[in-house]
N, C-alpha and C positions, 0 to 999 in steps of 0.2 A: 404445237401446243396440246396434243393429247399429254404429250408426256410432262407436262410441266404442269398441267393440270393432275395428274394423276398424284406427280411429286408435292404438291399442295393440299390433296388430299390426306397423303400420308402425315405431313406436318398437323396437317389441322388433329388425325386423328391421335397422334400423337401427345398432341398438346394437351388433348381430353382423354387419355388415357383407355382410349378404346384398342391400342395393340396392348396382347400380354405382356405383360412385363415391362413396360415403359414409362418413364417417369413422364410425371404429370407436369411438372415445369423442373426446368435446369438454369442455373446461375452459375457464370464465371468471374473471375479477379479478374484484374486487367490486363495482367500478361498470359494468362491463359494457362497456371499453371493448378489452381486450383479450381474444383469443379463441386457446388453444389446440387444433390436431387433430391425430389419430392416424390413421392407418393403414395397412396393410399391401399392397406393390404385387402385381404378378401373380408375383413370384418369392419369395413371402413375405419381403420386407426390411419391416424398421418403418420408418416416417417420422412426423415431426411437422412442421407447419407453424404459422406465428404472424400472426394476423392484427390490426389497431388499428385500429378506428374504420372498420370495414365495410373495410378497407385490407390487402393482403397485402404482408407487412413482412419474412418467413423464409418462403421455399418450400417446397414440400417436401423434407425433408432427412432422409439416414440417421439411421440408431442403430446401434450394435452392434459388436462386439469380432472383432478377429483375431486368435487363438491361436497358439501356440508349441507344441504338442504336443495339439493335435485338431483338430476339425471347429471350422470358423471362426462364429462367434453374429451371423452377418449375413443369411444364406436360407433360406426353408423354415419360418420361424413361422410360428404360430397365434396366433389370438385367444384368450386363455383368457376374460380378463375386467376390469372395468375399476369404479371407484366413485371419484364424487366425494365430498368430505369436508365436513363441514361449515366454514364460515367461521370463520377466526380472527380477533377483534380484539385486539390486548390492546396494553401500555405497557409497557416494561420500561426501568431507567434505568442509566445508564452509572457505573462508579465515579469516571471520567475521559474528557473526550473532547470533539467537537466540538460536541454537546449532548448536556444532562443526558438526556433523556426521548427513546424510542425505539417509534413504534408500528408496530408490525407485523400488520400486515392483509392478509389473501390468503384464496384457494381453494387448496385442494390436489386433485388427480388423481391417482390411482397407475393405470397402463396394464399389465396382466400376459400375459406373451408364453410359449409353449412352441416346443421346433424337434420336433415329437414323430417323428422318421425323423433326427435326428440325437441318440441317446442321448438322449430327452427330456427335455432340459435347457432349465430355465426363466429368465427372464431377465422381469425388473417395472422399469418407469421412471416416477418420480416425477415429476407436475409442480409446482411451488410458483407460481401465478398472481398477482400484485400489480399494484395499477394503475398502480405504473412500470417494470414488469420479469417477469422469468420467471425461474425456476430451476429446471433439472431433475437427473436424478441418475440413476445406475444402481441398484437392490439387489437383488442374486443371491442369494436366497433359500437356505438347505439342501440340498443335493439329494444322490443317491445317485451319479449320473453326473457329479456336479463338486463331488468335494472341495476341491481346488486348482485354484486357475484362475492360468495363465500366461498375462498377455498380451504380444502382440507390440504390438497397438496399439489404438488406439479409432476404429470409423469413424463417429465423430460429426459432422455435418456441419452448418455454418451459412448458408444459400442465402439471400445477400442478393435480394431482390426487386428493387431498383429503383438508379440507380446516386448515386455520392456522391463525397463525400473521404474520408480515413482519413488518424489522424495513430498513426505507428507506429513501435518500433524491431524491429530485426531477431532474430527466435529463433536460436539455436543459435553465435551468433560469439563470436569469444574472450574480449570483455571485458563480457561478461554481460548485465548490465539499462544498466551506463552509457554509455549512447549518445544521441545527440542526435538529435529524434524527427525523423522524414520527414512529408513532408503529398504524396499523392499522390492519384489516381485511387483508388477501390477495389479497381477488378478492376489496378491495378499492384501490388498487395502480395503480397510473397510468401510467405514465412514470418516470421511478429511474435510478439512475447511480449504478454501481456495483463497490465492493459486494451489494450485495440485500441479507439479512438474513432473513430467515423465521425456523421457527417451527409450525410443524405439529400439531393437533390435539393428534397427537396418540406419539405426544413427538417426534419424527424426528425433527433435526436440517438440513437444508441445506444452503448453500452460492451459488449466484450464479456470477460470475467472466469471467475473461478473461486470457488469460494468452500468453505470447511471441508478445507483440504489434510491429509489427513490420511492416512497409511501408505499413499500413492502417489505416482506422477512428477506434477510440474507437465504440463500442456498445452502446444502452441506451436500457434497459430494458423495454417495450412497451406493458401495458395490451390490447392484443386486444379484450378480451370477456371474461367474467366471472375470469377463474383463468388458460387461457389460456395467455403467452406472448410470445412477438415476439422483435426478435434485430428491433432495426433501429440504422443506423450509423449515427455516426455524420458527419452534413452537411460540402459540402464543397464551396466556391465561383466559380467552374469550373464548376457544373451540377451534372457528377459522385462523388458521394459520396467517390467513390475507383479507381481510374485507374493504372491498374496493367499489364505486360506484362507476358504472362505464356510462359515456367509453373510457377505454385507458390504456396505456402500455407497459407491457413489465421489463425490468430491466433485461439488459442484454445477454444472453449467456456469449459467453466470448473465448473464444480456443485460438491463442497464438500457436503457429507453425514455422517450424527453419528449420532448416539443416545445422546447426551448433547451437552450442550456447550463447554465444553471441547473439544471433537471431531471433533469441527470446527477450534479450537483454536490450537490445537496443530496435524497440518494437513499440507502435505507440496506440495500440489497436483499443485499450479500455478510452483512453484520454479523447481517442478521436470518435469513439460510439457515445461520447457528450456533447450535450448542450454547448453552443458558445459561452462565454464570460456574462454573467446576468448585470454584472457588479458596477462594470464599468471601468473607470479608473480608480487601481491601487497601489498607485505609486508610494503611499505614506506605508505601505509596507516593505520592509527595508530586511531583505536575505543577510544573516548576522550570524556572527559567534556570541555564544554566552556563558557565562559563569553561573553559579548559584550557592543557596544554602539550601543543600540536598545531600549529597552523600552523605553529610555528619549524619542526620538523620536516619537514612536508606541503612547506614551502618553501626548506626547504634551508639554512634560519641554523644549525636544530641536529640532531644523530643522535641517530634510538632506539638505536644502537650505544654502548657504552661508550667512551668517549674525551674530549679535551679538549670537545670540542661537547653531548657529553649532554644532550640536554632534562630528563629527568626526574631532579634532585637534589634532594635532601629541601630546602634554600634555596629553591631557585626554587618550589617548591611551595609551600611558606608563603608567597613570596609572593604567589604566585595567589591562596591562602583567605585570606590579611591583605585585596586586592583584592576578593576575592567576599561576604566579611563586608560592606565599607564600601560595596558597593555593592546588596547585595541578591540576591545569585548565591546558589544551593542547595547548585550542585556544583563539583568541579573536577575535569576528566578530566587522566588522565594515562596517555599513554601510554611505554612503554619502561623499566616502573619493574622490570621481573620479567628473569629471564635466559633468553639464547636469541637477544638480537637482534645479533649478533657473527658476522658473517660471510654467507654468503646462506643468507637463512631465506625470501624469497620461494617460494610452491608447495613449500618444503620441510619448514621448523618441525617437524624434528627435536629439537632442542637447545632447547626450550620450556619453561621451568618456569612453572607458575601459580602456584607457592609462594613460590619463591624469591627475594630479591629483589637487585638488584646492590648493586656496594658503596658506595656511592654516593647510597641511597635506602632508607630507613628506617621501611618501611608502617607500624609501630606509631607512631613519633614520629609520622607525619605524620599519622593516623588520627584519633590524640589529639588532638593539634594544632587539625585541622578541627573535632571535638568540641564542644571548649572553645570554638569563635568560632561556632557555630551553622551550622557547613556542613559538607556531608556529601564525600568522596573518591567517583568515579566511578570503580568499576576498570574494566581493560581487559585484554582476552584475546586477544590473534591467535594466530591457530593457523598461519594461513601454508597455509590450506587443506590441514592436517593434522588430520583428527578421530581418527585413529588412536593420536597422540599426548594429543588435548586429553581422549579420553571417558576412558582409562587415570586420569585426574587431576582428572577433573569433579567429581568428589563433594568430595575435598579442598580444591578451590580455591575453591567455592561454599562450602563450610562456613566458611572461611577469611575470605574476606567477609563473610558473616553472623554472626562472632564480632566484628568488625574495626567494625559497622554502617555497611559498603559496601552500602549498598541500592540501586545501579544498577551493572551490568557492559555496557559495549561491546564485543561480539565482533566479531571479524574472520576472515574468510575469503579471504588475497590470493592468488589460483593463478588462473589463465587458466581461460575453461570448461573442464571435461571433467580437471580435474586435481586435485579430490578427492581426496585420500591417507584412506584407509576400510580398516576392518582387515578382513584375509580373513575363509577357512573355518576356518581351519589356525593355530596359533602361528606370530610370526613372517610370513607373509603378509599383502599387503596388495592394495589393488584402488583402483581408478581411477574415482572417479564423478564424474559433474555437479553442480553445486550447487544443482539443483532435480529431481531425479533423487528416485527411491522411496529410497534410502537413506539422503542427503542431509534430504531432507523427516523421515524419523526421527530423524534427529540433533538436528534444528533443537528440534524437541516434548522431544527427551530433555534438551536443555539447559533450556526453560523451567522444565520440571517438577523437575528438580532446585533450581534455581534457586528457584525458587517454595519448596520443602521449608526456605531458610535467610532467606526475606523477600528476594530479591533480584528485582529486576528487569531485564530483558534487551534489549539492543538490538544487534540484527546487523547488522553491515557485509558486502558482499558475500552478502546474505542469500538465503532462498529469497523470492519474493514474496509479499504478504501477501493471504489471502486473509479476513479477518475475524475470524480466529481468537483478536486479541485480546479479544472476546465472552468465550468460553471459558477464555480464560487471560488474567487483565489484566494481568499483569506482564509480558506482552509488549508492551512498550509504545512502542518504534518500530522502523522497520529503516531502511536507505540505500536499496538495491536502486533505482536511478537514478544518473544523472549527477550528483553533489554540487557542491559548493562547492569542492571539493579543487580541479579540474580549472582551474579560473583563476589558482592558481599555478602553469600550468606552460603557459600560454600563453596569448599577448593575446588578448582578448577569446574566448576560449578554449568559456566556455558565450554565446551567442550570445543578443541581449538578448531574441529570442523565447521562450529554453529556459524560463523559470520562468511563463511567461505560456502553454505547452503542458504543464507538468506538474500543472496546476492540475487541468487537464482528461484526463488521462492517468493516470499515476504515481497521484497522489494520489487519484485514485476507490478506490484498493486499501486507502488505509487512510497513518496518519502516518509520515513520514518526516523522519531527523535528514539535513536538509541541509545545517545548520550556517551560518546568517545571519549576519549583522551584522562583514564586516568593512568596517570605515568608513573607513579610509584608499583605500579602492578599489582597492589594487595589494599583491603581496607583494614581499618584500627584493630578489626580480630584479627588481624593474620591470614586470611583466606587469597590463598595466590590467583590472579587470572590465568588462564590457560594462552597466554598471550605475552611477547615480546613487545621490548619498548618502539622497534619500529612497524609492529601490528598496529598497534594505537594510534599511529601518527597515519598508517594504511588505510585504516576505517575511515577516514574524512573525503576518502579518495572514493571506497568499494561501499560505504554503506549513507546514499545522498538524503539529505535534508535541508532546506532553506534555514533553518535555523539548526545548528551545530553546537554542542555545548563541550567545553572543557568539564570533565565530573568531577575531576579531583577536587581535594582542596585547595584551597590557592596557595597555601606555604607549600607543597606540594609540586603543584605547578610552578615556582618562582625557583624550586630547584636544579629544574631543566631546563636552563634556557636557553638552548639550541631546537628542543623541541618545541618549546612554546612559544620561540618564534618562527617556527612552522604555522603550527596554527594559528597562530594572530595574522598569518598572512594568507592561510588557503581560503579561496572566494566558499561562499555558499551558493553561489549563482553562477552557470554555466552557460557558456555560446554553444558550447557543443562536447558532447559525452561518445566515449568510443570502447568497449571492452577489447582492450587487442590481446588479452593471452587466460585462459581460462576455460573451467571445466565444473559443471555442477557438482558442488560438495567439495571441490578440492581446493582449487585456488581460483579468485578472479583478479585480476589487472586492468585498472583504469584509465584512458588518457583520458582530461578532460580541461577544457580552454576557459579561462576567463572572461565573463562577459563584459570588462569593463577595463581591461589589457589586451595586450599581446599574448600575455603568457599563458604558457600550460602546465597542465602537473599533471605525475603518473604517480600510480603506485597500488595498493590491492591488497590484500590477505591471505594466507594460505595455513591449509592445515596441518595434523601430524607429521606430515612425509617432507622431508628435507626434500626441495627441488632448484635443481638452476633455469634458469628462464632466458630465451635472449628476445630482448623488444625490441619490434621494430618501429623506430620512429617515423616513420615514412607520414607521420599526421602535422610533424612540423610544416611550418612555410618552407619552402623550396628556395636555395638560393643564401638563406639566410643562419646566422650563428645562435645559437641561446647556452648560456651558463646556467650547467645542471648541478643545481643544491641537493644532492641525496644523503638518505636516510637509511640507514639498511642495518639486517644484523651482523652483530659479529661474527666473527668465523666458528667460534663456537658455540653459538646463538643456541637456546631452546627453551620451549616455556617447561620444561619438566624440571628444570633448576635454577639456581641464581643466576646461573648464566640468561637468563632470560631477561635481563639490566644489559647485557653486553649489543652496545652497538658502538655504529661505523659510520663515519662522516666521510663522505667524499665531494669534490665540487671539478668538473671537466668541461669541456665546450663540444659540444655537439649540434648536428644536421640533421636535413630530411636527411634519410638514405640510411642513417647509419644504425647501429645496432648496440644496444643497452644492456650487459648480461647483469642479472641479479641473481644473488644466490637467495633464497627464502628458506629457512630455518624452520623447524617443527613450532608449527603453533608463529611463525613469523609474519613479516610482511616487508613492504618497503615503500618511502614515499618520496617525490623528487618535485621541484620547483623550477622549471624551466623559462628562465627569463629571455627574452629578446636583447641582443649583444648590439646598442645601439652605433 
């Protein structure tokens, strides 16, 4: 009895940090591989650390806030209490997505701190520990001495314990997230947008991001010293980067952890850190492919503005609707249909109307025509970054689309970073905000909630980054938020061959992207060539996921490639399962995805500038069944560097589970295959 009592006393001392160097609280993943420890240093600063398989992964890293109007919530903390919640193991269903069912399996640890000498303030930190990652957030309780929290910045740190390589884009630059990714040592990162991906020298793969970004500024990943990084919040015109009334919870700081590139890709951490669907039945949204009046303006052949080269005419839209109906596309995007495009609109947007069409475009005639053809118009709201003008019209604009059966809208915020024009505090006053600051985060959710009232899905360009909110608001179906296909119209090899195989392991970890693949002609009207083979254009439909996938080329160009068009028309935009079956960060990525509505599988992906032969394991197929594989692959001498980029080969063969499919990937190449069950 005395021995048991002594052991109990030691446990109690450990729990209260009375033993020198002992953690105040610990929590582990369900399989025990990941452990989070929380402690206070001699100055009363809260720290956390993460170990995996007994090896330190995140060294002690600070927690807390810097405030604009009071003592900082950084030092002088005392441990209050800690609680380990029972294990959660559940499965939930996505209405659409990369996979139909998601497992949510974690242990929960909440640690409570107080500042007895600093206004007796309280701060709780909740850790959610999965077998493949960790999420944590601050939960600020209601309290007498902290009614309103004006946050200058966070002190949340990530101190990476081992050296390695990082893939990242610079945070706070003029062109937002639309950058080419850098590959550097971890300690060469300056300030990065998230997700930022790392591969440690021992092979451990990490991705740092955030989840459930609601009514808060996005964070940038800023190096403090060596391999210690600190969150820095996107700025605000009002001084405090975030202002919140207590009680509230911050977004989750999310770390995906695994042994391979696939362990990052096949990971639903951010989705699981979001709340369940708040909208209920969203079956009115239909995952689909679309064509559009877009590439012509991007490449300079047509104009958004009215005049002799105006792209969005009634007759041209009808031609696109006819093409979509003939080839099985669900929608037609039309940009430049509304008033406000004449003159200077970039970063201004003062003249935009979201309900009035220009003279050579009849919105009702077009939507009626589309309905008869079994096609939907995809709406477009470009704001020029002026949310003051847009929010004033938002309700009427979404109501109009709802009445006309326009159930998807692409929004746009074309302005340099920090150039969002937001309503001020008094009538007529405006403020300049960042694309990922608190005010714009509030704006995007307002758009999504308003659109949902009228059964409209939203696809923002120049957006705030995706943080898994599509789980909570499944009408938020895609975003841009990276350097997309459009850059290929503006320069020779503008997106290098490694761009897409890097996106898979960086930007795509956050959620669906409207990348706009399918430029089968491999060039713009101005003659700029893509760093792509034709087979790679098909592979993009497997590598870059979105429930709305564009065939971006001119419809007459698409018609010139009937075999490739047949593949695009049949490849799904909604999946039952998705697996990364081969790939490395920044080099290549090959997926296998199962159609949600049939027994067919599709496989394919994209390559960088290095030719390689890959042997693909087809064990994902149903055992004992045969499949007819229709394969689109790079021709023997294909390369993105010459006109041989157009060389493509076709093959049909029968395969089954356990077979190996050998595929050669050209420089800048890729491949795609449709595997149909043989009945």
